[in-house]
Backbone as numpy.savetxt, mean C-alpha at the origin, in Angstrom:
# Nx Ny Nz CAx CAy CAz Cx Cy Cz
5.97 -14.09 1.55 5.25 -13.10 1.56 5.96 -12.10 1.75
5.89 -10.85 1.00 6.52 -9.69 0.88 5.57 -8.51 1.57
6.18 -7.60 2.23 5.91 -6.84 3.17 5.76 -5.41 2.51
4.26 -4.73 2.92 3.78 -3.59 2.07 4.02 -2.19 3.00
4.48 -1.50 2.84 4.65 -0.34 3.28 3.91 0.83 2.95
2.59 1.61 3.51 2.39 2.82 2.66 2.16 4.17 3.68
3.02 4.78 3.08 3.49 5.88 3.66 2.61 7.34 3.60
1.57 7.51 4.68 0.86 8.79 4.39 1.18 9.82 4.39
2.44 10.01 4.60 2.78 11.43 4.28 3.40 11.85 3.32
3.54 10.77 2.20 4.05 10.95 0.98 2.69 10.51 0.01
1.71 10.03 0.57 0.53 9.61 -0.20 -0.13 10.82 -0.88
-0.18 11.12 -2.10 -1.38 12.04 -2.82 -2.70 11.63 -2.81
-3.16 10.46 -2.26 -4.48 10.37 -2.01 -5.49 10.44 -3.53
-4.25 10.02 -4.75 -4.73 9.75 -5.80 -5.75 8.53 -6.15
-5.74 7.30 -5.41 -6.37 6.26 -5.43 -6.16 5.14 -6.49
-4.85 5.51 -7.38 -4.44 4.84 -8.34 -4.18 3.22 -7.52
-3.26 3.11 -6.45 -3.12 1.93 -5.61 -4.46 0.90 -5.47
-5.98 1.68 -5.12 -6.81 0.69 -4.95 -7.50 0.30 -6.40
-6.91 1.39 -7.44 -7.96 0.31 -9.30 -6.93 -0.59 -9.47
-5.17 -0.01 -9.27 -4.52 -1.34 -9.69 -4.55 -2.54 -9.00
-4.81 -2.18 -7.68 -4.66 -3.53 -6.65 -5.63 -3.27 -5.58
-6.96 -3.96 -6.24 -8.13 -4.20 -5.32 -7.62 -5.02 -4.63
-7.39 -6.32 -4.54 -7.21 -7.28 -3.77 -6.26 -6.47 -2.41
-5.67 -5.64 -2.26 -4.33 -5.37 -1.32 -5.21 -4.03 -1.22
-5.21 -3.23 -1.55 -5.36 -1.83 -1.18 -7.00 -1.68 -1.54
-7.87 -0.95 -0.27 -8.99 -0.64 -0.36 -8.75 1.35 -0.38
-10.34 1.48 -0.62 -9.99 3.18 -0.60 -11.32 3.35 0.60
-10.97 4.70 1.50 -11.99 5.18 2.60 -12.58 6.50 1.74
-14.01 6.18 1.43 -14.53 7.57 1.00 -14.45 8.78 1.74
-14.50 8.30 3.26 -14.92 9.89 4.00 -13.43 10.15 4.59
-12.20 9.30 4.50 -11.39 10.15 4.69 -10.51 10.33 3.24
-10.87 9.94 2.41 -10.41 10.18 1.02 -9.00 9.98 1.06
-8.95 8.60 1.67 -7.34 8.21 1.43 -7.51 6.42 1.36
-6.13 5.99 0.89 -6.18 4.44 0.96 -6.05 3.46 1.88
-6.33 2.42 2.50 -6.07 1.82 3.41 -5.56 0.13 2.70
-4.77 -0.51 3.81 -4.30 -1.62 3.18 -5.37 -2.78 3.89
-5.84 -3.36 2.95 -6.62 -4.73 3.69 -6.04 -5.60 3.73
-6.33 -6.00 5.46 -5.90 -7.20 6.33 -4.31 -6.31 6.67
-4.36 -5.29 6.70 -3.03 -4.61 7.35 -3.27 -4.30 8.65
-2.11 -3.46 9.19 -2.12 -2.94 10.19 -2.56 -1.52 9.92
-3.45 -0.98 11.01 -3.81 0.54 10.91 -2.86 1.72 11.27
-3.33 2.84 10.78 -2.27 3.52 10.21 -1.59 4.16 11.51
-0.64 4.30 11.58 0.35 4.75 12.70 1.24 5.12 12.52
1.57 6.27 13.29 3.03 7.25 12.75 2.81 7.70 11.53
1.87 7.27 10.74 1.92 8.14 9.51 2.22 6.73 8.55
2.23 5.80 8.87 2.43 4.35 7.78 1.21 3.34 8.17
1.19 2.32 7.47 0.62 1.20 7.49 1.42 -0.14 6.90
1.50 -0.78 7.25 1.89 -2.19 6.96 1.00 -3.32 6.25
1.31 -4.32 5.41 1.10 -5.74 5.33 1.40 -6.64 4.71
1.28 -7.91 4.60 2.02 -8.96 3.77 1.23 -9.52 3.03
1.60 -9.65 1.46 0.76 -10.39 0.38 1.87 -10.95 -0.61
1.07 -11.70 -1.27 1.79 -12.11 -2.25 1.55 -11.82 -3.58
0.60 -11.05 -3.56 -0.43 -10.52 -4.93 0.89 -9.57 -5.62
0.89 -10.04 -6.75 1.92 -9.15 -8.09 1.15 -8.08 -8.00
-0.01 -7.90 -7.94 -0.35 -6.41 -8.09 0.05 -5.59 -7.33
0.36 -5.80 -6.35 1.00 -4.79 -5.13 1.96 -4.15 -5.55
2.94 -4.82 -6.25 4.68 -4.49 -6.86 4.17 -3.79 -8.10
2.75 -3.63 -9.04 2.74 -3.26 -9.55 2.17 -1.54 -8.92
1.47 -1.37 -8.17 0.90 -0.33 -7.84 1.75 0.21 -7.06
2.86 -0.66 -6.38 4.45 0.46 -6.12 5.05 1.48 -6.84
5.18 0.65 -8.06 5.71 0.80 -9.49 5.36 2.24 -9.68
3.82 2.06 -10.01 2.96 3.16 -10.55 2.58 4.50 -9.92
2.70 4.17 -8.61 2.69 5.32 -7.39 3.41 6.61 -7.86
2.42 7.79 -8.10 3.08 9.10 -8.48 4.19 9.39 -7.65
4.07 9.15 -6.24 4.67 9.84 -5.33 5.61 9.21 -4.25
5.67 7.78 -4.97 6.91 6.61 -4.38 6.19 6.53 -2.68
4.75 6.48 -2.73 4.29 6.29 -0.99 4.29 4.39 -0.68
4.72 3.92 -1.47 4.24 2.20 -0.95 6.04 1.72 -1.39
6.23 1.28 -0.25 7.20 0.24 -0.58 7.32 -0.98 -0.33
7.94 -1.69 -0.86 7.88 -3.24 -0.84 9.09 -4.09 -0.49
9.12 -4.38 0.68 10.38 -4.95 1.06 10.21 -6.36 1.18
11.09 -7.01 0.45 11.20 -8.38 0.67 11.65 -9.49 1.56
11.35 -10.12 1.93 11.83 -11.26 3.35 13.22 -11.55 3.03
14.25 -11.22 4.23 15.44 -11.96 4.08 15.38 -13.54 3.99
16.18 -14.07 2.97 16.37 -15.38 2.44 17.15 -16.26 3.78
16.61 -17.20 4.46 17.52 -17.69 5.03 18.45 -18.82 4.54
């Protein structure tokens, strides 16, 4: 599994991540910001989750402000 980190301080709230990868990212219409499905709640400006969904990497690559980071686990 890969870890996804969503940095709300960088986020432009464009919704691209939720459109590209709805399996991992949701959209909160009240706050007009994305969230990670099955992830941690926003804390200190970031949230994180783990996934194997390939679209998460595509969302990170396409994010216009680089607010999504994918961290590969260290191999043993």
